[in-house]
C-alpha positions in Angstrom: -4.1 54.6 -31.6 -4.9 50.7 -32.2 -8.5 50.2 -31.8 -9.5 48.5 -28.6 -10.4 44.7 -28.8 -14.3 44.2 -27.6 -14.5 42.7 -24.0 -16.3 39.6 -25.1 -13.6 38.8 -27.6 -10.9 39.1 -25.0 -12.8 36.8 -22.9 -13.4 34.0 -25.6 -9.8 34.1 -26.1 -8.8 34.0 -22.6 -11.3 30.9 -22.4 -9.9 29.3 -25.6 -6.4 29.6 -24.0 -7.1 28.3 -21.1 -8.7 25.3 -22.1 -5.6 24.6 -24.6 -3.2 24.9 -21.8 -5.4 22.7 -19.7 -5.4 20.1 -22.9 -1.8 20.1 -23.1 -1.4 19.7 -19.3 -3.8 16.7 -19.6 -1.5 15.0 -22.2 1.6 15.3 -20.3 3.7 12.2 -19.0 2.7 13.4 -15.3 -0.9 13.5 -16.4 -0.7 10.1 -17.5 1.0 8.9 -14.7 -1.6 10.3 -12.5 -4.2 8.5 -14.5 -2.6 5.2 -14.4 -2.2 5.8 -10.5 -5.7 6.4 -10.1 -6.7 3.3 -12.4 -4.5 1.3 -10.3 -5.9 2.8 -6.9 -9.4 1.9 -8.0 -8.5 -1.7 -9.1 -6.7 -2.2 -5.5 -9.8 -0.9 -3.6 -11.9 -3.4 -5.4 -9.4 -6.3 -4.4 -9.4 -5.2 -1.0 -13.2 -4.8 -0.7 -13.3 -8.6 -2.1 -10.8 -9.6 0.4 -12.4 -8.1 3.4 -16.1 -8.6 2.3 -17.3 -11.3 5.0 -19.5 -14.4 4.3 -23.1 -13.5 4.9 -25.8 -15.6 6.8 -29.6 -15.8 6.5 -30.7 -16.1 10.2 -33.6 -15.1 12.5 -34.3 -14.9 16.3 -34.4 -18.7 17.3 -32.9 -20.3 14.5 -30.2 -23.0 15.0 -27.1 -22.2 13.6 -25.5 -24.5 11.4 -22.1 -23.4 11.9 -19.9 -21.2 14.3 -19.8 -17.7 13.4 -16.8 -15.3 14.6 -16.4 -11.6 14.8 -14.7 -10.1 11.7 -13.5 -7.3 14.0 -14.3 -6.1 17.5 -17.9 -5.6 18.0 -20.0 -4.4 21.3 -22.9 -6.3 22.1 -25.4 -3.4 22.6 -28.2 -5.4 24.5 -26.0 -6.9 27.2 -24.2 -3.5 27.5 -27.4 -1.7 27.8 -28.9 -3.8 30.2 -25.7 -3.9 32.5 -25.5 0.1 32.2 -29.1 0.3 33.6 -28.4 -2.0 36.2 -25.8 0.1 37.5 -27.7 3.3 37.1 -30.5 1.6 39.1 -28.3 1.1 41.7 -27.2 4.5 42.3 -28.7 6.1 45.5 -30.7 9.4 44.6 -29.5 12.7 46.0 -32.2 14.7 48.2 -33.0 18.1 48.9 -34.9 19.0 52.0 -38.3 21.0 51.5 -39.0 23.5 53.7 -42.8 23.9 54.9 -43.6 20.3 54.3 -44.3 19.5 57.8 -46.7 22.4 58.5 -48.4 21.7 55.3 -48.8 18.0 56.2 -50.3 18.9 59.5 -52.6 21.4 58.5 -54.1 18.7 55.7 -54.3 16.3 58.7 -56.3 18.7 60.8 -58.7 19.4 57.8 -59.3 15.8 57.0 -59.8 14.8 60.6 -62.4 17.6 61.0 -64.0 16.1 58.2 -63.8 12.7 59.6 -65.4 13.9 62.7 -68.2 15.4 60.9 -68.9 11.7 59.3 -68.5 10.1 62.5 -71.0 12.7 64.4 -73.4 12.0 61.4 -73.3 8.5 61.8 -73.9 8.8 65.5 -77.2 11.0 65.2 -78.4 8.6 62.6 -78.1 5.5 64.9 -79.8 7.6 67.6 -82.5 8.3 65.6 -83.2 4.9 64.5 -82.8 3.2 67.8 -82.2 5.5 70.6 -80.2 3.7 73.5 -80.3 0.6 71.8 -76.6 -0.3 71.0 -77.9 -3.9 69.7 -80.4 -2.5 67.3 -77.9 -0.1 66.3 -75.3 -2.3 65.2 -77.8 -4.4 63.2 -78.7 -1.1 61.4 -77.9 -0.9 57.5 -76.9 2.6 56.3 -78.8 3.0 52.9 -77.2 4.4 49.8 -78.2 7.7 50.2 -77.1 7.9 53.9 -73.6 6.5 52.7 -73.5 9.3 49.7 -74.2 11.9 52.2 -71.6 10.8 54.8 -68.9 10.7 51.8 -70.1 14.3 50.8 -69.0 15.3 54.5 -65.3 13.9 53.8 -64.3 15.1 50.1 -60.7 15.0 50.9 -61.1 11.3 51.4 -62.2 9.0 48.6 -63.8 6.4 51.1 -65.6 3.0 50.1 -68.9 2.1 51.4 -67.4 -0.4 54.2 -64.9 2.5 55.1 -67.7 4.9 55.5 -69.7 2.2 57.5 -66.8 1.9 59.9 -66.6 5.5 60.5 -70.1 6.0 61.1 -70.4 3.4 63.6 -67.3 4.5 65.6 -67.8 5.8 68.9 -66.5 9.2 70.4 -63.5 7.9 72.2 -62.5 5.8 69.5 -62.3 8.9 67.4 -60.8 10.8 69.7 -58.2 8.3 70.4 -57.5 8.1 66.7 -57.4 11.8 66.3 -54.7 12.1 69.1 -52.6 9.0 68.1 -52.6 10.1 64.2 -51.9 13.6 65.1 -48.8 12.4 67.4 -47.5 10.0 65.1 -47.5 12.5 62.1 -45.9 15.2 63.8 -43.2 12.8 65.1 -42.7 11.5 61.5 -42.7 14.6 59.8 -40.0 16.2 62.3 -37.6 13.8 60.9 -37.1 12.9 57.2 -39.6 11.1 54.6 -37.6 10.7 51.7 -39.3 10.9 48.3 -39.7 7.4 47.1 -40.2 6.3 50.6 -43.7 7.5 51.3 -45.3 3.8 51.6 -42.5 2.9 54.3 -43.0 5.9 56.1 -46.8 5.2 56.3 -46.3 1.5 57.4 -44.1 2.7 59.8 -47.0 5.0 61.3 -49.6 2.4 60.9 -47.6 0.3 63.3 -47.5 3.1 65.9 -51.0 4.1 65.7 -52.1 0.3 65.6 -51.0 -0.2 69.3 -53.9 2.2 70.4 -56.5 2.3 67.8 -59.1 -0.8 66.8 -58.2 -2.9 63.5 -61.1 -1.7 61.8 -60.5 1.9 62.3 -56.8 1.5 61.6 -57.4 -0.6 58.4 -60.4 1.4 57.1 -59.9 5.1 58.1 -56.4 5.4 59.4 -54.7 4.1 56.4 -56.5 6.5 53.6 -56.0 9.4 56.1 -52.2 8.9 56.1 -52.2 8.1 52.3 -53.8 11.5 52.1 -51.6 13.9 53.9 -48.2 12.2 54.2 -45.7 14.1 51.7 -41.9 13.7 51.4 -40.1 16.6 52.9 -36.6 15.2 51.2 -37.4 15.7 47.5 -34.9 14.1 45.1 -32.7 16.5 43.2 -33.1 15.0 39.6 -30.3 16.7 37.9 -27.7 15.6 40.4 -29.2 12.2 40.5 -29.2 11.5 36.7 -25.5 13.1 36.5 -24.5 10.1 38.8 -26.8 7.5 37.4 -25.1 8.6 33.9 -21.4 8.3 35.5 -22.5 4.9 36.7 -23.4 4.1 33.2 -20.4 5.2 31.5 -18.4 3.5 33.9 -19.6 0.2 32.8 -17.5 -1.2 30.2 -19.1 -2.5 27.1 -19.5 -5.9 26.4 -17.2 -6.6 23.5 -16.6 -9.7 21.4 -13.2 -9.6 20.2 -12.2 -10.1 16.5 -12.1 -13.8 15.8 -14.1 -14.7 19.0 -17.2 -16.9 18.6 -20.5 -14.9 18.3 -22.6 -17.9 17.5 -21.8 -21.5 18.3 -22.9 -24.2 15.8 -25.9 -26.1 16.7 -27.0 -23.2 19.5 -30.2 -21.2 19.1 -29.7 -17.4 17.9 -30.4 -14.8 20.5 -31.7 -11.3 19.6 -28.3 -9.7 20.9 -26.3 -12.2 18.8 -28.3 -11.2 15.9 -27.8 -7.8 16.3 -24.1 -8.1 16.6 -24.2 -9.8 13.3 -26.2 -7.1 11.8 -23.7 -4.6 13.0 -20.8 -6.6 11.2 -22.9 -6.7 8.0 -23.0 -10.4 8.4 -26.7 -11.0 7.8 -28.1 -11.4 4.5 -29.7 -8.1 4.5 -29.3 -4.6 3.5 -27.2 -3.6 6.1 -23.5 -3.3 5.0 -20.6 -2.4 7.3 -19.6 1.0 5.3 -17.2 1.7 8.1 -14.9 -1.4 7.0 -15.1 -0.5 3.5 -14.4 3.3 4.0 -11.2 2.0 6.3 -10.2 -0.3 3.6 -10.2 2.4 0.9 -8.4 5.0 2.9 -5.8 2.1 3.5 -5.3 1.7 -0.2 -4.8 5.2 -0.8 -2.2 5.5 2.0 -0.3 2.5 0.5 -0.7 4.4 -3.0 0.6 7.6 -1.5 3.6 5.9 0.4 4.5 4.4 -3.3 4.3 7.8 -5.0 6.4 9.5 -2.1 9.0 6.7 -2.4 9.4 7.0 -6.2 9.6 10.7 -5.9 12.5 10.7 -3.2 14.5 8.2 -5.4 14.1 10.6 -8.1 11.2 12.5 -10.2 12.1 10.7 -13.1 10.7 7.4 -11.3 7.5 8.9 -11.5 7.2 10.3 -14.8 7.7 7.3 -16.8 4.0 6.1 -17.7 5.2 2.6 -18.8 7.4 1.8 -15.9 4.7 3.0 -13.5 2.4 0.8 -15.6 4.5 -2.3 -14.9 5.0 -1.5 -11.3 1.2 -1.1 -10.6 0.4 -4.3 -12.8 2.8 -6.0 -10.7 1.5 -4.6 -7.5 -2.0 -5.7 -8.4 -0.8 -9.4 -9.4 1.2 -9.8 -6.2 -1.7 -8.5 -4.1 -4.2 -10.8 -5.5 -1.7 -13.6 -5.1 -1.5 -12.5 -1.3 -5.2 -12.5 -0.7 -5.0 -16.2 -2.5 -2.2 -17.2 0.1 -4.1 -15.7 3.1 -7.1 -18.2 2.4 -4.5 -21.2 2.8 -2.6 -20.0 6.1 -2.4 -16.1 7.8 1.4 -16.3 7.4 1.4 -17.8 3.5 0.8 -14.6 1.3 3.9 -14.0 -0.8 4.6 -10.5 0.2 7.8 -10.6 -1.4 6.5 -11.3 -5.0 6.5 -7.6 -5.6 9.7 -6.9 -4.5 11.5 -9.5 -6.5 9.5 -8.8 -9.5 9.7 -5.0 -9.6 13.5 -5.1 -8.7 14.4 -7.5 -11.5 12.0 -5.6 -14.0 12.6 -2.1 -13.1 15.4 -1.6 -10.5 15.8 -0.9 -6.9 13.7 2.2 -6.5 10.8 0.6 -7.8 11.3 -2.5 -5.7 11.3 -0.5 -2.7 8.2 1.2 -3.3 6.2 -2.0 -4.3 7.5 -3.8 -1.1 6.5 -1.1 1.2 3.1 -0.6 -0.4 2.4 -4.2 -0.5 3.4 -4.9 3.2 0.9 -2.0 4.0 -2.0 -3.4 1.9 -1.5 -7.2 3.0 -1.1 -6.7 6.6 -4.1 -4.3 6.9 -6.2 -7.2 5.7 -5.8 -8.5 9.1 -6.1 -5.6 11.4 -7.9 -5.9 15.0 -7.8 -5.3 18.4 -7.0 -8.7 19.5 -3.4 -9.0 20.6 -3.3 -12.4 18.6 -4.3 -10.6 15.5 -1.6 -8.0 16.5 1.1 -10.6 16.6 -0.2 -11.8 13.0 0.0 -8.5 11.6 3.6 -8.4 13.0 4.6 -11.6 11.5 3.3 -10.2 8.2 4.7 -7.0 7.9 8.2 -7.2 9.8 9.2 -10.4 7.4 8.1 -8.3 4.5 10.3 -5.1 5.2 13.2 -6.8 6.5 13.5 -9.9 3.9 12.2 -7.4 1.2 15.2 -5.1 1.7 17.7 -7.9 1.7 16.3 -9.6 -1.4 16.4 -6.2 -3.1 19.7 -5.7 -2.6 20.6 -9.2 -3.7 18.8 -8.6 -7.0 19.6 -5.3 -7.8 23.1 -5.8 -9.4 22.6 -9.5 -10.6 18.5 -9.9 -11.3 19.0 -12.9 -13.2 16.9 -16.2 -12.4 19.4 -18.1 -10.3 20.1 -15.1 -8.2 16.4 -14.6 -7.6 15.7 -18.2 -6.2 18.7 -18.0 -3.9 17.1 -14.5 -2.6 14.0 -16.6 -2.1 16.0 -19.1 0.3 17.6 -16.8 1.8 14.4 -14.7 2.5 12.6 -17.8 3.9 15.3 -18.5 6.3 15.0 -14.8 7.7 11.4 -15.0 7.9 11.7 -18.2 9.9 14.0 -16.6 12.5 12.0 -13.3 12.6 8.8 -15.2 13.3 10.4 -17.4 15.9 11.7 -14.6 18.0 8.3 -12.7 17.7 6.5 -15.9 18.8 9.0 -16.2 21.7 8.7 -12.7 22.7 4.9 -13.0 22.6 4.8 -16.4 24.6 3.2 -18.1 21.7 3.1 -21.5 21.8 6.1 -23.1 20.0 4.2 -25.5 17.8 2.1 -22.6 16.6 5.5 -20.3 16.2 7.1 -23.0 14.0 4.0 -23.7 12.1 3.7 -19.9 11.1 7.5 -19.7 10.4 7.3 -22.7 7.8 4.5 -21.1 6.5 6.4 -17.7 6.1 9.4 -19.6 4.7 7.1 -21.2 2.1 5.8 -18.0 1.1 9.0 -16.6 0.1 9.9 -19.4 -2.1 7.0 -19.4 -3.8 7.3 -15.8 -4.3 10.9 -16.3 -6.0 9.5 -19.1 -8.3 6.4 -16.9 -9.3 8.8 -13.9 -9.7 11.0 -16.2 -12.1 7.5 -16.7 -14.4 6.6 -13.4 -14.0 9.7 -12.0 -15.3 9.4 -14.0 -18.7 5.9 -13.1 -19.1 6.6 -9.1 -18.5 9.9 -9.3 -20.6 8.1 -10.4 -23.7 5.1 -8.5 -23.3 6.5 -5.2 -22.8 9.8 -6.0 -24.5 11.9 -5.0 -21.3 15.6 -4.8 -21.2 16.0 -6.8 -17.9 19.5 -8.7 -17.3 18.0 -12.0 -18.2 17.0 -10.6 -21.7 20.1 -8.6 -22.0 22.2 -11.5 -21.6 20.1 -13.6 -24.1 20.4 -10.7 -26.6 24.1 -10.8 -25.9 24.5 -14.3 -27.2 26.4 -14.3 -30.6 24.2 -17.1 -31.9 21.0 -14.4 -31.7 19.8 -14.5 -35.1 20.2 -10.8 -35.8 23.6 -10.8 -34.6 24.2 -13.9 -36.9 22.7 -12.2 -39.9 25.0 -9.1 -38.9 28.0 -11.2 -39.0 27.4 -12.8 -42.3 25.6 -9.6 -44.3 27.8 -7.1 -42.7 31.0 -8.7 -41.0 32.6 -4.8 -41.0 29.8 -3.5 -39.1 29.9 -6.7 -36.8 33.3 -6.2 -35.9 32.8 -2.3 -35.4 29.9 -3.1 -33.1 32.1 -5.4 -30.9 34.5 -3.0 -30.4 32.1 -0.2 -29.8 30.3 -2.8 -27.0 33.6 -3.0 -25.7 34.2 0.8 -25.1 30.5 1.3 -24.1 30.8 -1.3 -21.5 33.9 0.0 -20.1 32.4 3.6 -19.8 29.1 2.6 -18.4 31.0 1.0 -15.1 33.0 4.0 -15.0 30.0 6.5 -14.5 27.2 4.0 -12.8 25.4 3.5 -15.8 24.4 -0.2 -17.1 26.9 -2.0 -18.8 25.1 -4.9 -19.8 22.7 -2.5 -21.3 25.2 -0.5 -23.0 26.8 -3.6 -24.2 23.9 -5.2 -25.9 22.7 -1.6 -27.2 26.1 -1.4 -29.2 25.6 -4.9 -30.4 22.6 -3.7 -32.3 22.8 -0.1 -32.7 24.0 -0.5 -36.7 21.9 -3.3 -37.4 20.1 -1.1 -40.1 23.2 -1.3 -42.3 22.1 -4.8 -43.2 20.0 -3.3 -45.9 22.7 -1.7 -47.8 26.0 -2.7 -46.4 28.1 -2.1 -49.2 27.7 1.6 -48.7 29.2 1.7 -45.4 33.0 2.0 -45.2 33.7 -0.9 -42.9 31.9 -3.2 -45.6 33.7 -2.1 -48.6 36.3 -4.3 -50.3 36.6 -2.7 -53.7 35.0 0.5 -55.4 33.2 2.5 -53.2 29.3 3.1 -54.5 29.6 6.6 -53.2 31.9 7.6 -56.0 29.0 7.2 -58.5 26.3 8.3 -56.4 24.6 11.7 -56.1 25.8 13.1 -52.5 22.1 13.5 -51.3 21.2 10.1 -52.1 24.6 8.9 -50.4 23.3 11.0 -47.5 19.9 9.8 -47.7 21.4 6.0 -47.5 23.5 6.5 -44.5 20.6 8.6 -42.5 18.3 5.7 -43.4 20.2 3.1 -41.2 18.9 4.1 -37.9 15.1 4.1 -39.4 15.8 0.8 -41.0 17.5 -0.5 -37.7 14.4 0.5 -35.9 11.8 -1.5 -38.2 14.3 -4.4 -37.9 14.5 -4.1 -34.0 10.7 -4.1 -33.9 10.4 -7.1 -36.1 12.4 -9.0 -33.8 10.7 -7.6 -30.7 13.8 -6.2 -29.4 13.2 -4.4 -25.9 12.3 -0.7 -26.4 15.6 0.2 -24.8 17.5 -1.1 -27.5 15.3 0.6 -30.0 16.0 3.9 -28.2 19.6 3.4 -28.7 19.3 2.4 -32.2 17.2 5.7 -33.2 19.5 8.1 -30.8 23.1 6.9 -31.6 23.4 9.8 -34.1 21.1 12.1 -32.7 20.5 15.0 -35.4 23.9 15.2 -36.4 24.6 16.0 -39.9 26.6 14.0 -42.3 29.3 16.4 -42.7 31.4 14.7 -45.7 28.6 14.5 -48.1 27.4 17.9 -47.3 30.9 19.1 -48.2 30.6 17.4 -51.4 27.2 18.6 -52.3 28.7 22.1 -51.8 31.3 21.5 -54.1 29.0 20.1 -56.5 26.1 22.8 -56.2 27.7 25.6 -58.4 27.3 28.0 -55.8 23.6 26.9 -55.1 22.3 27.1 -51.5 22.7 23.6 -50.1 20.5 23.2 -46.7 22.2 21.3 -44.1 19.3 19.9 -42.6 18.7 17.7 -45.7 22.2 16.0 -44.5 21.2 15.4 -40.8 20.0 12.3 -39.0 16.3 12.3 -38.3 16.8 10.7 -34.9 16.3 12.4 -31.5 19.2 13.2 -29.2 20.2 10.7 -26.2 18.2 11.0 -23.5 19.7 8.2 -21.3 23.2 7.6 -20.2 23.7 4.5 -22.2 22.5 6.0 -25.4 24.9 8.8 -24.8 27.8 6.6 -24.0 27.2 4.6 -27.5 27.0 7.7 -29.5 30.3 8.8 -28.1 31.8 5.1 -28.6 30.6 5.1 -32.3 32.1 8.5 -33.1 35.2 7.6 -31.2 35.9 4.2 -32.6 35.2 5.2 -36.1 37.5 8.0 -36.0 40.4 6.1 -34.4 40.4 3.3 -36.6 41.0 6.0 -39.3 43.9 7.1 -37.7 47.2 6.3 -39.5 49.5 6.3 -36.6 47.1 5.8 -33.3 49.4 6.3 -30.4 48.2 6.7 -26.8 48.6 10.5 -26.9 47.0 11.0 -30.3 44.1 8.8 -29.3 43.4 10.7 -26.2 43.7 14.1 -27.9 41.3 12.8 -30.7 38.8 11.6 -28.1 38.7 14.8 -26.4 38.1 16.4 -29.5 35.5 14.5 -30.8 33.7 14.5 -27.3 34.0 18.0 -27.3 32.3 18.5 -30.6 29.5 16.4 -29.5 29.0 18.6 -26.8 29.2 22.0 -28.9 26.7 20.8 -31.3 24.2 20.0 -28.3 23.9 16.3 -29.1 24.4 15.6 -25.2 22.1 18.2 -23.9 19.3 15.9 -23.2 21.2 13.1 -21.8 21.6 12.7 -17.9 25.6 13.0 -17.7 27.6 15.6 -16.0 31.1 17.2 -17.1 32.7 14.7 -14.6 31.1 11.7 -16.2 32.5 13.0 -19.5 36.2 13.2 -18.5 35.4 9.4 -17.0 34.1 8.2 -20.4 37.0 9.7 -22.2 39.2 7.9 -19.8 37.5 4.6 -20.3 37.7 5.1 -24.1 41.3 5.8 -24.0 42.2 2.7 -21.9 40.3 0.5 -24.3 41.4 1.7 -27.4 45.1 1.9 -26.3 44.6 -2.1 -25.6 43.0 -2.4 -29.1 45.6 -0.2 -31.2 48.9 -1.0 -29.2 52.2 -1.1 -30.9 53.3 -4.1 -32.4 56.6 -5.6 -33.0 57.4 -5.8 -36.9 58.6 -9.6 -37.4 61.3 -9.9 -40.1 60.8 -12.3 -43.0 62.2 -15.7 -42.4 65.4 -16.4 -44.2 65.3 -18.7 -47.6 66.0 -22.4 -47.2 69.4 -23.2 -48.1 70.5 -26.4 -50.1 73.3 -28.3 -48.6 76.4 -28.0 -51.2 77.0 -31.0 -53.2 80.7 -32.4 -52.9 82.8 -35.2 -54.4 83.4 -38.1 -52.3 86.7 -38.1 -50.7 87.8 -41.5 -49.5 90.7 -40.0 -47.6 88.6 -37.5 -45.6 85.6 -40.0 -44.9 86.7 -40.8 -41.5 87.3 -37.2 -40.7 85.1 -34.9 -42.2 85.9 -31.1 -41.7 84.2 -29.4 -39.0 81.4 -27.0 -39.9 82.2 -23.4 -39.6 79.2 -21.4 -37.7 78.4 -18.0 -39.3 77.6 -15.6 -36.6 74.2 -14.2 -36.9 73.5 -10.2 -37.1 72.1 -8.7 -34.2 68.7 -7.9 -36.0 68.0 -11.6 -36.4 69.0 -12.3 -32.8 66.5 -9.9 -31.6 63.7 -11.3 -33.9 64.6 -15.0 -32.8 64.1 -13.6 -29.2 60.7 -11.9 -29.7 59.7 -14.9 -31.3 60.7 -17.1 -28.5 61.3 -15.1 -25.4 61.9 -18.0 -23.2 65.2 -18.9 -25.0 66.5 -15.8 -26.3 70.1 -17.1 -27.3 68.9 -20.0 -29.0 69.8 -20.0 -32.9 
C-alpha cells in the first residue's frame, strides 16, 4: 500500500493549486477586459462628479447675495414647510372624552371651600364686634393687623388669598356671604351639568362671573368669587390626546412641502439671505462648508455604473468576442471618455450643444457597428443624466438630448458601418444635424415650448452633430496612428501602389509583387462572398509576402536563372523560406502597419511544413531520422476570416500557376484538394469560418482564377513580306497591263484574320 500523504502537505498543495489557478484566471483576456472596464468606470465617475459639482458660496444670514443662485435640483424649504405644517396642526379641533364624576367632585370641593370662606367671614365679624360693638363706622375704619390676617388665611387653606382679598371677606356681611354662596352654588351646578371642555376653563369662569355678578357685590365678585371659581372649576370634557395628535399629524402630512424646483431662484442678486434660504443652500451642498450633497454623487456613480453595464450587455449581445478583445475595448472606452469630456464642455455652451454623436461616429469608424451601438447608448445615458431633475422644463431638455442621440446615432452608424471614410462621416454629420432639428422642433411643438426657444435648441443640436463629425475625422487620424488600426481610411491609404513598401516590393521582388496582386484579387472576392472585410483582405494580401524582399532570389517567382536552392542544404533552404514571415513582421513593424496586417503576415502560412525540402532532406539523410518540426513555419494558425482566406488564396494561386494545363475543371478540382488538405492539417481550426464559408471561398477562387487563366487563341506567325517581281518593260503592253490574279487564302489564315479583326472578318 502506498504511504498516505500528510494532511498539512495536502492542504499546502491545494492552496498552492488554488492560487496558481487564480493567477492564471487573472491573466486571461476576460480578466484584462474587466480591469480596463473598471479603470474606465472610475475615470467616468470622476468626470461625472466634476460635471455635477456646483459652484459653492460663502454666505451667512443677513448677507447681501452678490449673484442670483438657482437650485441645482429640487429642494424643500424645510423652515417654511415646518411653519405651515404646525399651523395646520394648530387649527385641528381636539377630540374630547366625557369624564365621569367631575361635577360631583367640583360641587364637593365648592362646599368645602365655601365652608372655609364662611369661617373667615365669621372670624372677621367677631373681631369687628369686639373692636367696636354696634359702631358700623368704627368697624369700617378698623384695620386688621398682620396676625389677624394670617389667622384668617389659615382658616381657608384651600384658597390662596392676598391681604386685600382677606380684608374684603373679613368685612362682608352675613347676607352678602349667604347670597354669594347661593349664587355660586347655583351657577356652578348649572355649568357643570353641561360641558366644560379642557382648555376652555377660563371661558367657563368668565361666564360664571357674569352670572354671579348680577347678584353679588363687585368687591366680593373680584376678590372672593373669582379665586373660589378658579379653585373649584374643572373640565368634564377631557382631550383625547392620542386621537387628537393623530388628527394633527394627518393635518401636518396633508400640507405639501414648499419645494424649489431645479432651476428656480433660491436667492436673487442684491437681496438679503434668510435662514431658510441658507438652509436650502446647505442641503444642496452649495455652501462653502463641510456639507456635501453625497446623495447626488451616489446617484451619479450609479448612473455611470448603469451606463457601463449597458455597454457590456450590448457588446455581449453582438458577440462574446467583442468583449474579450482588450485592445478594442481600450479604444472604445478611451473614445467614450473623450466624447463625454467633449459633451461636458458642450453643455457649458448650451444645453443642446453636446456632441453626443461623436462616440457613435468615432467608434463605428474605428471598430465597427457593434462597438458603435454600445458607445452611442452609453454616452446618451451619461450625457442626458447630467441634467436630470423634476421640473418639466428640464425633462424636455433631457428628451431633447436622448432622443436625437438614439435616433441620429442609429442613422449615422448605419451610414458609416460600410464606408467609414472621412467624406461619409461628414455627410453623416449633416444628415444627423437635419434629423436632430426635426426631432427637437417636434418635441417643442408637443410641449408648447416657444417657437424661438425650439429653433434655438434645434440649431444648437444640429451644430453639435456637425461638430461631432469634424471631431470624429480628427480622432480617427489620431487613433489610426497611435493604435495602428486597420480602419478603412488607413487601408485605402495602404492600398495605394505608391506606398513605399509596395514600391520596394515591386522593384526588389517583382514576381512576389505580381503574386500578391493575384492573391489580393482572390482574397477580396472570397471575403465578399462570406461577409468578411474585403478591403482588409485585399490590403493584407498586398503585404503578406513582404518578408521575401530580404532574400527575393530564393523564391521561385523571382528566379530568372539558376535556382540557388540546388546548391543549398535543405535545412538552410527551409530556414530561409520559413524566415520570410518573421522578416515580414519586422518590416511591417518598422513601417507601423496595422496590427491586423501584421497578424496576416504571421498567420498566412500557419505552422504548415515545407514538404519539398523536408523530402529532399529525407533523401539526403542516409536513412537518418529527420524531424518534420524543423521544416514547419513558426507562425500561428489563422484566427480571423481574413487570415484564413489569405492562407488559402496564397496556396491556391501558387499551385494553379504551376499547373501545365489550367482548365476550369482542373482548377476547381485543384482548389478543392488544396483546401481539403488545409482543413485536414488543422490549419483552419482556430479561424471563425464554417464549411459553408469554405464552399463559398472555393467558388470565389474558381471564378477569379478562371478569368486569370482563361483559354487564349493561338495567333499564327505573320507571313513574310513578298517583294514585287521585276519584269522587263514592254511598250506594247504599257497601255494595257495584265490584270493581277488573286491567290485564294487558306481557311486557317481567314480564321486568324477574323480573330484579329472581328469587325471585318472577310477582309483580306
